[in-house]
N, C-alpha and C positions, 0 to 999 in steps of 0.2 A: 594508544591514544587516550588522552585524558577525557573523562566523561564529566559534563557540566549539567546543571539543572536550572530550569526557569519555571516560574509559576504563572498560571493564568487563572485568576480566582483561586478556587480551592484545588485546582488541578496542578499536578507536577509533571514536568516533561524532562526526560534525559536527552542529551544530544552530544555528539562529537563533531569536531570540525576538521576538515581535511583540505589541503591546498590553500592558496592565497591569491587566486586570480581575481580580476575585476568583476567578472560575472559571478552572481551568487545563486547557488542551487540549494533547494530544500528537498531532501529525500523523505518520503513518508511511506512506510510499509503498510501491509494490508491487515485484514482481520485475522486474529489468532496468530499473528506474526510478531517479529521482533526487529530491532535495528540491525541485528547481524544478518538479516535477509540480504542486505546490500554488500556484505563483506567482500566477496570476490571481485566486485567492480568498483569499490571505493577509489582505487588507484585511477581508474578510467575517468571518474567524475572529477577527481582532484586535478587532473590535467586540463579539464575544461574551465575550472574556476574554483572559487571558495565554496566548499560543499558542507552543509550542515545536515547530518544524519540524525533525525529526531523520531521520538515516539509518535505513533498515532494516538490521538486523544483517547484516554482511558486505559492505555496499555502500559503506562508506568506501573510497576508492581504495587505502589501505594494506593492506586485507584480502587474505588469500591463501586459495586454495581449500582448502588443508590445514587451515585454521582451522575449517572447518565440514564437512570431507569426510565424517566419520562422524556428524554431528549429526542429531538428529531434531527434531520440532516442540517437544518439551518442553525440550530444551537451548537452542535458539535463542530461545525465549520467555523462558527464565530470563536469558539474556544481555541481551536487550532490556529486561527489567524492571530489571536491575541498572543499566543505563545511564540509564533514566528516573529511578530513585531518586537517582542522582548529580546529576541536574538539579533535581529538585523536593523532595528530602528525604523527609519523612514525609507530605507532602500527598497527597490523593487527586485523581485526574485523570480527565478524559474522554478516552478514546483514540479517535482517528479514523483508521481504516485503509482504504486503497484496495487492492483486489485481494488480493495476498499480504499486504500490510499489514493488510487486514481479517482474514485468517487469524490473524495475530499478535495483533491487537487482541482478537479473541474468545478466543484461547488465554490471553491475559493476564488476562481476566476470570475464567477458570476457575482458573488457577494462582496468581494474585496478587490476591485480592479485597481485601486490605488496601491495595492501590495503586489499583485501578480503581473509579471511581464509576459510570461509564456507558461504553457503547461505541456508536460510530457506524461501521457497517461498510458501505462503499461498493463495490458490485460484488465482494463478497468470495469468495475461495476457501473452501469448507467442507471439501472432501475431494478426494483424488486418485481415480484415477490421472491422470497427464499423458498426453494423447493427441495424435495428429496430428503436425505438424512439430516441436512442442516435445517430444513423446515421442521422436522420432528424435534430437533434440539431447540429451535425457536419456540415451539409450542410447549416444551417442558419448562422453559423459562417463564412463559406467560402464565403457566399453571403453578408456578413457584415450586417446582419439583427439583430443588437444587441438588439433592443427593444424586439424581440421575445425571446431571450435568458434570458431576465430578468423575463419573465412571471412566470416560475416555482418558482423563488425566492420570487416573490410577493405573490404567492399562499401559500408558506410555511410560510411567515411572517404573513399573515392575518389569517391563520388557524393553530394554534399550533399543533393540532393533525395530520395535513397533513404529517409532517415529520415522525411521528411515523408510519403512514400507509405506507409510502415509505420505511422506514427502515425494516418493516416486510417482504418485498419482498426478503430481503437478507438472512433471516433465514428460516430454514425448518419448525420448529415448534414454531410459534410466541407465542402461549400461554405458552409453556414451558419456553421460554426465558424470558418472562415478569413475570414469577414467581420468578425470581432472585430478591433478596432484593435490589440490586443496579441498576436494569434495568431502572426504570423510571427516576432516577436522571441522569444516564448515557446518555440516549437518549436526555434529556433536555439540558445538557451541550453540547453534540455533535451538536445539532441543532443550539445553540447560536453561536458556533464557526464557523460552516459551512456558516452561513449567512454573515460572514465577507469576504468570498472569492468572487472575481470578477467573474461574469458569463462569461465575455469574456475570462478570463483565463481558465475556464472550457471548453469553446469552442476550445481554442487553444490546450488544452491537448487532446481533442477528435481527433483533426487533427493529432497530434503526434502519438497517439495510432493507428489510422487508417492506418498509413503508416509504422508501425513497424512490423518487422518479425525477431524473434531471432532464428528461426529454423536452418538457415544455419550456424550460428556461435556456436550454442549450440550442434549441432550434433557432437558427438565424443569428446566434450570438457570434460576435466578431473576435473572440479570444484566439490568439495564435496558439494552436494546439497540434501536437503530434501524437497520434494514436499508434501504439505498437501492440500487435497481437500475435498469437501463435495459432496456426491453422488447426492444431490438435488440442486446443485448450479444453480440458474436461472439468474445469472448476468454474469458469465464467464463460458463457457463450460469446465467442468473439464477434458474432453478428451484432450484438448490442453496440459495440464500438463502431463497427463498419457502418451501421445504419445512421447513427447520430453524426458521424464524420461527414457524411454526404449532405447534411443539413446545416453545417457550420461553414461559412464562407472562407474562413482562414484556417481550415483544418487540413492536415495531411494524414494519410492512413498507410501504414506499412504492416503487412501481414507476412509472417515468417513461416515457411512451409515445413520446416524441420523442428518446430517448437510447439510446446504445450502452453502452460500458463506462465512460463518464465523465460521468454525469448531473450531477455537481456543477459541471462546466464547461459542459455542453450546455444545461442548464436551470437555470442558476445562481440566478436570482431566485426561482423557484418552490421550488427545493431548499432554499435558506437560509430562506425564509419558513416552510416546513414544519419544518425542523430547529429553528428558534427556538421554534416552538410546542411541539415535543416537549421541548426542553430546559427550557422554562418549566414544563412539567408534571412534570418528573422532576429 
């Protein structure tokens, strides 16, 4: 599939387009992720409508940490919105975001209702702070200890299986996932794309996530939103999505008992069946 580029200010975004249906879907991957995250399910989205699979702001390989060093969730959402408008013009879209992409998708619904028709938020971040090992990485970035931020990337480059082991923390049943015929090739391409991202950009994004909190603006907000989570998510606590869904009048919440952070891949058939039912009703 041909890759295209658009610009929003000094930011560059890559995207590919699949399908040609009337409904328009924008796919946004998460932090330290790549467009290939959606690879195994692009065919599913193409059956639903015209699907544009695009970079999360800052994740284009040409981006520099200085571009988003002082950014907050409002600024990066505005940049993402500008790039989407370059792709679709004045048409309204359904934004599908995973993890930090879910954070952006929800913020888009609040900041740009003229653009967003519906939101599907998969394992979304709703608020900071960033804790644990990622919290440590965030602190390294704030202290300008860039060399330390590069160490995980050096580790992944030198040991090809290291990324696979890291990826396995995102799924509930790794053995079941890697029985997929496309699993090995998928993870290999994912790794190759991810290594092109600047570690400093990853640190800058951790700083943005740490300071984000959508709870005040989402509470009572009427955006048509489908939350999809996994009961065994070890990356983002699914309780974040469950709690905010209860406070949004037009939100639906689906939790998958055999999934971790990626239910759209782990329980693909069930997930898309439920998603289609929800889309048909909204």
